[in-house]
Biotite code that builds the C-alpha atoms (Angstrom):
import biotite.structure as struc

atoms = struc.array([
    struc.Atom([43.851, 37.897, 30.760], chain_id="A", res_id=1, res_name="UNK", atom_name="CA", element="C"),
    struc.Atom([42.453, 39.286, 34.059], chain_id="A", res_id=2, res_name="UNK", atom_name="CA", element="C"),
    struc.Atom([39.091, 39.419, 35.624], chain_id="A", res_id=3, res_name="UNK", atom_name="CA", element="C"),
    struc.Atom([38.315, 42.582, 33.826], chain_id="A", res_id=4, res_name="UNK", atom_name="CA", element="C"),
    struc.Atom([39.050, 41.565, 30.412], chain_id="A", res_id=5, res_name="UNK", atom_name="CA", element="C"),
    struc.Atom([37.124, 38.067, 31.068], chain_id="A", res_id=6, res_name="UNK", atom_name="CA", element="C"),
    struc.Atom([33.623, 40.606, 32.324], chain_id="A", res_id=7, res_name="UNK", atom_name="CA", element="C"),
    struc.Atom([33.675, 42.280, 28.855], chain_id="A", res_id=8, res_name="UNK", atom_name="CA", element="C"),
    struc.Atom([34.143, 39.601, 26.999], chain_id="A", res_id=9, res_name="UNK", atom_name="CA", element="C"),
    struc.Atom([30.890, 37.470, 28.722], chain_id="A", res_id=10, res_name="UNK", atom_name="CA", element="C"),
    struc.Atom([29.057, 40.838, 28.878], chain_id="A", res_id=11, res_name="UNK", atom_name="CA", element="C"),
    struc.Atom([29.429, 41.281, 24.843], chain_id="A", res_id=12, res_name="UNK", atom_name="CA", element="C"),
    struc.Atom([28.319, 37.592, 24.611], chain_id="A", res_id=13, res_name="UNK", atom_name="CA", element="C"),
    struc.Atom([25.495, 38.034, 27.087], chain_id="A", res_id=14, res_name="UNK", atom_name="CA", element="C"),
    struc.Atom([24.602, 41.362, 25.404], chain_id="A", res_id=15, res_name="UNK", atom_name="CA", element="C"),
    struc.Atom([24.114, 39.679, 22.020], chain_id="A", res_id=16, res_name="UNK", atom_name="CA", element="C"),
    struc.Atom([22.304, 37.105, 23.391], chain_id="A", res_id=17, res_name="UNK", atom_name="CA", element="C"),
    struc.Atom([19.674, 39.440, 24.437], chain_id="A", res_id=18, res_name="UNK", atom_name="CA", element="C"),
    struc.Atom([20.051, 41.187, 21.351], chain_id="A", res_id=19, res_name="UNK", atom_name="CA", element="C"),
    struc.Atom([19.083, 38.167, 19.360], chain_id="A", res_id=20, res_name="UNK", atom_name="CA", element="C"),
    struc.Atom([16.068, 37.424, 21.927], chain_id="A", res_id=21, res_name="UNK", atom_name="CA", element="C"),
    struc.Atom([14.575, 40.555, 21.818], chain_id="A", res_id=22, res_name="UNK", atom_name="CA", element="C"),
    struc.Atom([14.829, 40.562, 17.465], chain_id="A", res_id=23, res_name="UNK", atom_name="CA", element="C"),
    struc.Atom([13.278, 36.930, 17.364], chain_id="A", res_id=24, res_name="UNK", atom_name="CA", element="C"),
    struc.Atom([10.262, 38.206, 19.601], chain_id="A", res_id=25, res_name="UNK", atom_name="CA", element="C"),
    struc.Atom([10.301, 41.443, 17.630], chain_id="A", res_id=26, res_name="UNK", atom_name="CA", element="C"),
    struc.Atom([9.931, 39.661, 14.407], chain_id="A", res_id=27, res_name="UNK", atom_name="CA", element="C"),
    struc.Atom([7.757, 36.773, 15.992], chain_id="A", res_id=28, res_name="UNK", atom_name="CA", element="C"),
    struc.Atom([5.234, 39.463, 16.841], chain_id="A", res_id=29, res_name="UNK", atom_name="CA", element="C"),
    struc.Atom([5.360, 41.395, 13.513], chain_id="A", res_id=30, res_name="UNK", atom_name="CA", element="C"),
    struc.Atom([5.552, 38.327, 11.020], chain_id="A", res_id=31, res_name="UNK", atom_name="CA", element="C"),
    struc.Atom([3.261, 35.917, 13.257], chain_id="A", res_id=32, res_name="UNK", atom_name="CA", element="C"),
    struc.Atom([2.470, 33.234, 10.375], chain_id="A", res_id=33, res_name="UNK", atom_name="CA", element="C"),
    struc.Atom([-1.550, 32.946, 10.551], chain_id="A", res_id=34, res_name="UNK", atom_name="CA", element="C"),
    struc.Atom([-2.832, 29.158, 11.847], chain_id="A", res_id=35, res_name="UNK", atom_name="CA", element="C"),
    struc.Atom([-5.900, 27.358, 9.815], chain_id="A", res_id=36, res_name="UNK", atom_name="CA", element="C"),
    struc.Atom([-8.432, 26.219, 11.355], chain_id="A", res_id=37, res_name="UNK", atom_name="CA", element="C"),
    struc.Atom([-8.619, 23.263, 9.671], chain_id="A", res_id=38, res_name="UNK", atom_name="CA", element="C"),
    struc.Atom([-4.705, 21.622, 8.952], chain_id="A", res_id=39, res_name="UNK", atom_name="CA", element="C"),
    struc.Atom([-4.049, 20.836, 5.306], chain_id="A", res_id=40, res_name="UNK", atom_name="CA", element="C"),
    struc.Atom([-4.351, 21.988, 2.000], chain_id="A", res_id=41, res_name="UNK", atom_name="CA", element="C"),
    struc.Atom([-7.407, 23.231, 0.187], chain_id="A", res_id=42, res_name="UNK", atom_name="CA", element="C"),
    struc.Atom([-7.465, 21.191, -3.144], chain_id="A", res_id=43, res_name="UNK", atom_name="CA", element="C"),
    struc.Atom([-9.783, 23.199, -5.871], chain_id="A", res_id=44, res_name="UNK", atom_name="CA", element="C"),
    struc.Atom([-11.771, 20.345, -7.385], chain_id="A", res_id=45, res_name="UNK", atom_name="CA", element="C"),
    struc.Atom([-14.571, 21.015, -9.960], chain_id="A", res_id=46, res_name="UNK", atom_name="CA", element="C"),
    struc.Atom([-17.411, 19.178, -8.423], chain_id="A", res_id=47, res_name="UNK", atom_name="CA", element="C"),
    struc.Atom([-20.315, 17.578, -11.039], chain_id="A", res_id=48, res_name="UNK", atom_name="CA", element="C"),
    struc.Atom([-23.449, 18.675, -10.183], chain_id="A", res_id=49, res_name="UNK", atom_name="CA", element="C"),
    struc.Atom([-26.799, 15.951, -10.944], chain_id="A", res_id=50, res_name="UNK", atom_name="CA", element="C"),
    struc.Atom([-27.397, 17.803, -14.288], chain_id="A", res_id=51, res_name="UNK", atom_name="CA", element="C"),
    struc.Atom([-23.695, 17.264, -15.682], chain_id="A", res_id=52, res_name="UNK", atom_name="CA", element="C"),
    struc.Atom([-23.281, 14.252, -18.181], chain_id="A", res_id=53, res_name="UNK", atom_name="CA", element="C"),
    struc.Atom([-20.304, 12.693, -16.238], chain_id="A", res_id=54, res_name="UNK", atom_name="CA", element="C"),
    struc.Atom([-19.276, 9.524, -18.231], chain_id="A", res_id=55, res_name="UNK", atom_name="CA", element="C"),
    struc.Atom([-20.521, 6.555, -16.483], chain_id="A", res_id=56, res_name="UNK", atom_name="CA", element="C"),
    struc.Atom([-17.553, 4.254, -15.684], chain_id="A", res_id=57, res_name="UNK", atom_name="CA", element="C"),
    struc.Atom([-17.823, 0.944, -17.084], chain_id="A", res_id=58, res_name="UNK", atom_name="CA", element="C"),
    struc.Atom([-18.744, -1.830, -15.036], chain_id="A", res_id=59, res_name="UNK", atom_name="CA", element="C"),
    struc.Atom([-16.173, -4.701, -14.241], chain_id="A", res_id=60, res_name="UNK", atom_name="CA", element="C"),
    struc.Atom([-16.767, -7.755, -16.198], chain_id="A", res_id=61, res_name="UNK", atom_name="CA", element="C"),
    struc.Atom([-17.106, -11.093, -13.691], chain_id="A", res_id=62, res_name="UNK", atom_name="CA", element="C"),
    struc.Atom([-14.026, -12.420, -12.534], chain_id="A", res_id=63, res_name="UNK", atom_name="CA", element="C"),
    struc.Atom([-14.521, -15.727, -14.611], chain_id="A", res_id=64, res_name="UNK", atom_name="CA", element="C"),
    struc.Atom([-14.654, -13.849, -17.496], chain_id="A", res_id=65, res_name="UNK", atom_name="CA", element="C"),
    struc.Atom([-11.386, -11.994, -17.028], chain_id="A", res_id=66, res_name="UNK", atom_name="CA", element="C"),
    struc.Atom([-9.966, -15.229, -16.047], chain_id="A", res_id=67, res_name="UNK", atom_name="CA", element="C"),
    struc.Atom([-10.523, -16.960, -19.470], chain_id="A", res_id=68, res_name="UNK", atom_name="CA", element="C"),
    struc.Atom([-8.934, -14.167, -20.840], chain_id="A", res_id=69, res_name="UNK", atom_name="CA", element="C"),
    struc.Atom([-5.874, -13.930, -18.399], chain_id="A", res_id=70, res_name="UNK", atom_name="CA", element="C"),
    struc.Atom([-2.511, -13.993, -19.672], chain_id="A", res_id=71, res_name="UNK", atom_name="CA", element="C"),
    struc.Atom([0.448, -15.677, -18.057], chain_id="A", res_id=72, res_name="UNK", atom_name="CA", element="C"),
    struc.Atom([2.957, -13.519, -19.340], chain_id="A", res_id=73, res_name="UNK", atom_name="CA", element="C"),
    struc.Atom([1.474, -10.303, -18.400], chain_id="A", res_id=74, res_name="UNK", atom_name="CA", element="C"),
    struc.Atom([0.765, -11.672, -14.669], chain_id="A", res_id=75, res_name="UNK", atom_name="CA", element="C"),
    struc.Atom([4.441, -12.439, -14.605], chain_id="A", res_id=76, res_name="UNK", atom_name="CA", element="C"),
    struc.Atom([5.555, -8.987, -15.839], chain_id="A", res_id=77, res_name="UNK", atom_name="CA", element="C"),
    struc.Atom([3.179, -7.060, -12.960], chain_id="A", res_id=78, res_name="UNK", atom_name="CA", element="C"),
    struc.Atom([3.760, -9.830, -10.630], chain_id="A", res_id=79, res_name="UNK", atom_name="CA", element="C"),
    struc.Atom([7.654, -7.754, -10.372], chain_id="A", res_id=80, res_name="UNK", atom_name="CA", element="C"),
    struc.Atom([6.070, -5.341, -7.975], chain_id="A", res_id=81, res_name="UNK", atom_name="CA", element="C"),
    struc.Atom([5.421, -8.310, -5.811], chain_id="A", res_id=82, res_name="UNK", atom_name="CA", element="C"),
    struc.Atom([8.798, -10.074, -5.727], chain_id="A", res_id=83, res_name="UNK", atom_name="CA", element="C"),
    struc.Atom([9.769, -7.292, -3.714], chain_id="A", res_id=84, res_name="UNK", atom_name="CA", element="C"),
    struc.Atom([7.900, -8.703, -0.949], chain_id="A", res_id=85, res_name="UNK", atom_name="CA", element="C"),
    struc.Atom([7.768, -12.508, -2.112], chain_id="A", res_id=86, res_name="UNK", atom_name="CA", element="C"),
    struc.Atom([9.361, -15.423, -4.093], chain_id="A", res_id=87, res_name="UNK", atom_name="CA", element="C"),
    struc.Atom([7.497, -17.571, -6.529], chain_id="A", res_id=88, res_name="UNK", atom_name="CA", element="C"),
    struc.Atom([9.839, -20.949, -6.783], chain_id="A", res_id=89, res_name="UNK", atom_name="CA", element="C"),
    struc.Atom([8.950, -23.892, -5.421], chain_id="A", res_id=90, res_name="UNK", atom_name="CA", element="C"),
    struc.Atom([10.754, -24.311, -1.841], chain_id="A", res_id=91, res_name="UNK", atom_name="CA", element="C"),
    struc.Atom([11.677, -20.361, -2.185], chain_id="A", res_id=92, res_name="UNK", atom_name="CA", element="C"),
    struc.Atom([12.742, -18.634, 1.497], chain_id="A", res_id=93, res_name="UNK", atom_name="CA", element="C"),
    struc.Atom([10.389, -16.547, 3.007], chain_id="A", res_id=94, res_name="UNK", atom_name="CA", element="C"),
    struc.Atom([10.891, -12.538, 2.538], chain_id="A", res_id=95, res_name="UNK", atom_name="CA", element="C"),
    struc.Atom([8.650, -9.736, 4.153], chain_id="A", res_id=96, res_name="UNK", atom_name="CA", element="C"),
    struc.Atom([5.839, -11.832, 2.671], chain_id="A", res_id=97, res_name="UNK", atom_name="CA", element="C"),
    struc.Atom([5.711, -15.321, 2.279], chain_id="A", res_id=98, res_name="UNK", atom_name="CA", element="C"),
    struc.Atom([6.771, -17.856, -0.517], chain_id="A", res_id=99, res_name="UNK", atom_name="CA", element="C"),
    struc.Atom([3.702, -17.672, -3.445], chain_id="A", res_id=100, res_name="UNK", atom_name="CA", element="C"),
    struc.Atom([4.487, -21.282, -4.577], chain_id="A", res_id=101, res_name="UNK", atom_name="CA", element="C"),
    struc.Atom([0.954, -23.390, -4.881], chain_id="A", res_id=102, res_name="UNK", atom_name="CA", element="C"),
    struc.Atom([-0.836, -20.303, -3.311], chain_id="A", res_id=103, res_name="UNK", atom_name="CA", element="C"),
    struc.Atom([-4.115, -21.472, -5.002], chain_id="A", res_id=104, res_name="UNK", atom_name="CA", element="C"),
    struc.Atom([-6.113, -23.774, -3.296], chain_id="A", res_id=105, res_name="UNK", atom_name="CA", element="C"),
    struc.Atom([-3.762, -23.491, -0.135], chain_id="A", res_id=106, res_name="UNK", atom_name="CA", element="C"),
    struc.Atom([-4.746, -22.665, 3.076], chain_id="A", res_id=107, res_name="UNK", atom_name="CA", element="C"),
    struc.Atom([-4.386, -19.254, 4.152], chain_id="A", res_id=108, res_name="UNK", atom_name="CA", element="C"),
    struc.Atom([-1.985, -18.396, 6.287], chain_id="A", res_id=109, res_name="UNK", atom_name="CA", element="C"),
    struc.Atom([-0.427, -21.828, 6.003], chain_id="A", res_id=110, res_name="UNK", atom_name="CA", element="C"),
    struc.Atom([3.820, -21.364, 5.203], chain_id="A", res_id=111, res_name="UNK", atom_name="CA", element="C"),
    struc.Atom([5.399, -22.817, 7.668], chain_id="A", res_id=112, res_name="UNK", atom_name="CA", element="C"),
    struc.Atom([8.217, -20.352, 9.556], chain_id="A", res_id=113, res_name="UNK", atom_name="CA", element="C"),
    struc.Atom([6.396, -17.120, 8.154], chain_id="A", res_id=114, res_name="UNK", atom_name="CA", element="C"),
    struc.Atom([4.733, -15.008, 11.205], chain_id="A", res_id=115, res_name="UNK", atom_name="CA", element="C"),
    struc.Atom([1.461, -14.228, 9.936], chain_id="A", res_id=116, res_name="UNK", atom_name="CA", element="C"),
    struc.Atom([-0.886, -11.524, 11.298], chain_id="A", res_id=117, res_name="UNK", atom_name="CA", element="C"),
    struc.Atom([-3.276, -12.581, 13.463], chain_id="A", res_id=118, res_name="UNK", atom_name="CA", element="C"),
    struc.Atom([-6.035, -10.981, 10.780], chain_id="A", res_id=119, res_name="UNK", atom_name="CA", element="C"),
    struc.Atom([-4.785, -13.465, 8.583], chain_id="A", res_id=120, res_name="UNK", atom_name="CA", element="C"),
    struc.Atom([-4.784, -16.428, 10.903], chain_id="A", res_id=121, res_name="UNK", atom_name="CA", element="C"),
    struc.Atom([-8.002, -15.673, 11.475], chain_id="A", res_id=122, res_name="UNK", atom_name="CA", element="C"),
    struc.Atom([-9.321, -15.605, 8.213], chain_id="A", res_id=123, res_name="UNK", atom_name="CA", element="C"),
    struc.Atom([-9.257, -19.493, 7.553], chain_id="A", res_id=124, res_name="UNK", atom_name="CA", element="C"),
    struc.Atom([-10.246, -21.657, 4.417], chain_id="A", res_id=125, res_name="UNK", atom_name="CA", element="C"),
    struc.Atom([-8.076, -21.662, 1.173], chain_id="A", res_id=126, res_name="UNK", atom_name="CA", element="C"),
    struc.Atom([-6.801, -19.174, -1.460], chain_id="A", res_id=127, res_name="UNK", atom_name="CA", element="C"),
    struc.Atom([-9.998, -19.722, -3.676], chain_id="A", res_id=128, res_name="UNK", atom_name="CA", element="C"),
    struc.Atom([-9.711, -17.449, -7.183], chain_id="A", res_id=129, res_name="UNK", atom_name="CA", element="C"),
    struc.Atom([-12.298, -14.864, -5.744], chain_id="A", res_id=130, res_name="UNK", atom_name="CA", element="C"),
    struc.Atom([-10.400, -14.796, -2.475], chain_id="A", res_id=131, res_name="UNK", atom_name="CA", element="C"),
    struc.Atom([-7.137, -13.936, -4.419], chain_id="A", res_id=132, res_name="UNK", atom_name="CA", element="C"),
    struc.Atom([-8.855, -11.824, -6.857], chain_id="A", res_id=133, res_name="UNK", atom_name="CA", element="C"),
    struc.Atom([-10.573, -9.668, -3.754], chain_id="A", res_id=134, res_name="UNK", atom_name="CA", element="C"),
    struc.Atom([-7.457, -9.689, -1.679], chain_id="A", res_id=135, res_name="UNK", atom_name="CA", element="C"),
    struc.Atom([-5.437, -8.436, -4.986], chain_id="A", res_id=136, res_name="UNK", atom_name="CA", element="C"),
    struc.Atom([-7.929, -5.483, -5.220], chain_id="A", res_id=137, res_name="UNK", atom_name="CA", element="C"),
    struc.Atom([-7.516, -4.218, -1.709], chain_id="A", res_id=138, res_name="UNK", atom_name="CA", element="C"),
    struc.Atom([-5.693, -6.522, 0.892], chain_id="A", res_id=139, res_name="UNK", atom_name="CA", element="C"),
    struc.Atom([-6.670, -4.588, 3.667], chain_id="A", res_id=140, res_name="UNK", atom_name="CA", element="C"),
    struc.Atom([-9.918, -4.411, 2.599], chain_id="A", res_id=141, res_name="UNK", atom_name="CA", element="C"),
    struc.Atom([-10.641, -7.989, 2.306], chain_id="A", res_id=142, res_name="UNK", atom_name="CA", element="C"),
    struc.Atom([-8.625, -8.860, 5.656], chain_id="A", res_id=143, res_name="UNK", atom_name="CA", element="C"),
    struc.Atom([-8.775, -5.802, 8.236], chain_id="A", res_id=144, res_name="UNK", atom_name="CA", element="C"),
    struc.Atom([-5.429, -5.544, 9.981], chain_id="A", res_id=145, res_name="UNK", atom_name="CA", element="C"),
    struc.Atom([-3.410, -7.632, 7.789], chain_id="A", res_id=146, res_name="UNK", atom_name="CA", element="C"),
    struc.Atom([0.295, -7.251, 7.500], chain_id="A", res_id=147, res_name="UNK", atom_name="CA", element="C"),
    struc.Atom([0.403, -6.596, 3.808], chain_id="A", res_id=148, res_name="UNK", atom_name="CA", element="C"),
    struc.Atom([1.109, -2.775, 2.981], chain_id="A", res_id=149, res_name="UNK", atom_name="CA", element="C"),
    struc.Atom([0.436, -3.054, -0.650], chain_id="A", res_id=150, res_name="UNK", atom_name="CA", element="C"),
    struc.Atom([-2.719, -0.611, -2.005], chain_id="A", res_id=151, res_name="UNK", atom_name="CA", element="C"),
    struc.Atom([-3.836, -3.274, -4.726], chain_id="A", res_id=152, res_name="UNK", atom_name="CA", element="C"),
    struc.Atom([-4.025, -3.620, -8.316], chain_id="A", res_id=153, res_name="UNK", atom_name="CA", element="C"),
    struc.Atom([-7.449, -1.593, -9.292], chain_id="A", res_id=154, res_name="UNK", atom_name="CA", element="C"),
    struc.Atom([-7.470, -3.159, -12.802], chain_id="A", res_id=155, res_name="UNK", atom_name="CA", element="C"),
    struc.Atom([-9.396, -6.643, -12.833], chain_id="A", res_id=156, res_name="UNK", atom_name="CA", element="C"),
    struc.Atom([-7.485, -7.839, -15.913], chain_id="A", res_id=157, res_name="UNK", atom_name="CA", element="C"),
    struc.Atom([-4.537, -7.269, -14.104], chain_id="A", res_id=158, res_name="UNK", atom_name="CA", element="C"),
    struc.Atom([-5.556, -9.272, -10.880], chain_id="A", res_id=159, res_name="UNK", atom_name="CA", element="C"),
    struc.Atom([-6.618, -12.217, -13.201], chain_id="A", res_id=160, res_name="UNK", atom_name="CA", element="C"),
    struc.Atom([-3.452, -12.158, -15.162], chain_id="A", res_id=161, res_name="UNK", atom_name="CA", element="C"),
    struc.Atom([-1.297, -12.124, -11.550], chain_id="A", res_id=162, res_name="UNK", atom_name="CA", element="C"),
    struc.Atom([-4.163, -15.024, -10.649], chain_id="A", res_id=163, res_name="UNK", atom_name="CA", element="C"),
    struc.Atom([-3.321, -17.219, -13.702], chain_id="A", res_id=164, res_name="UNK", atom_name="CA", element="C"),
    struc.Atom([0.785, -16.133, -13.094], chain_id="A", res_id=165, res_name="UNK", atom_name="CA", element="C"),
    struc.Atom([0.412, -17.657, -9.617], chain_id="A", res_id=166, res_name="UNK", atom_name="CA", element="C"),
    struc.Atom([-1.664, -20.652, -10.495], chain_id="A", res_id=167, res_name="UNK", atom_name="CA", element="C"),
    struc.Atom([0.850, -21.870, -12.631], chain_id="A", res_id=168, res_name="UNK", atom_name="CA", element="C"),
    struc.Atom([3.476, -22.049, -10.289], chain_id="A", res_id=169, res_name="UNK", atom_name="CA", element="C"),
    struc.Atom([2.065, -25.209, -8.662], chain_id="A", res_id=170, res_name="UNK", atom_name="CA", element="C"),
    struc.Atom([3.024, -28.979, -8.622], chain_id="A", res_id=171, res_name="UNK", atom_name="CA", element="C"),
    struc.Atom([-0.327, -29.717, -10.415], chain_id="A", res_id=172, res_name="UNK", atom_name="CA", element="C"),
    struc.Atom([-2.289, -25.855, -11.000], chain_id="A", res_id=173, res_name="UNK", atom_name="CA", element="C"),
    struc.Atom([-5.911, -25.746, -10.214], chain_id="A", res_id=174, res_name="UNK", atom_name="CA", element="C"),
    struc.Atom([-7.927, -25.307, -13.412], chain_id="A", res_id=175, res_name="UNK", atom_name="CA", element="C"),
    struc.Atom([-9.460, -22.123, -14.250], chain_id="A", res_id=176, res_name="UNK", atom_name="CA", element="C"),
    struc.Atom([-12.778, -21.642, -12.627], chain_id="A", res_id=177, res_name="UNK", atom_name="CA", element="C"),
    struc.Atom([-15.846, -21.513, -15.735], chain_id="A", res_id=178, res_name="UNK", atom_name="CA", element="C"),
    struc.Atom([-17.395, -18.150, -16.921], chain_id="A", res_id=179, res_name="UNK", atom_name="CA", element="C"),
    struc.Atom([-21.444, -18.341, -15.968], chain_id="A", res_id=180, res_name="UNK", atom_name="CA", element="C"),
    struc.Atom([-23.212, -19.122, -19.183], chain_id="A", res_id=181, res_name="UNK", atom_name="CA", element="C"),
    struc.Atom([-25.939, -16.440, -20.242], chain_id="A", res_id=182, res_name="UNK", atom_name="CA", element="C"),
])
């Protein structure tokens, strides 16, 4: 192949690139997307005013009352989502989270060989029924800075069931809290 043929091939490639670049610039000028002032999507929600008769959320029962009616079987079913990161058996290994055997009454951040977050280590104290109840509702709200990424259990009875299940996984289970007399 002589140099004249090579120049024609390279000229054709260069010309094609220039045409594609020109078309891209022209299309960008014609079809430029409109950028919103605030990024994101607007979600249309019907707002309820003060005059609307909205159904009031039923107040949650006290934790002690829910613990009195807690079901260990339901707690075991709910705790299956915990099993992705935790083990429950005595002497079980740590996973992403520590082993939960004998958690009720155990000092916080006390499982040997598990690397707890600084926030969990700083919390101190033992895992009481109230602490577990609040932690299972919103782990990052109860201990800001914890490594636990679980969003929490929104229903109080589910939390009580899980705590009853966890309470039963101990050599000598802690007695259930007594409901306050009215």
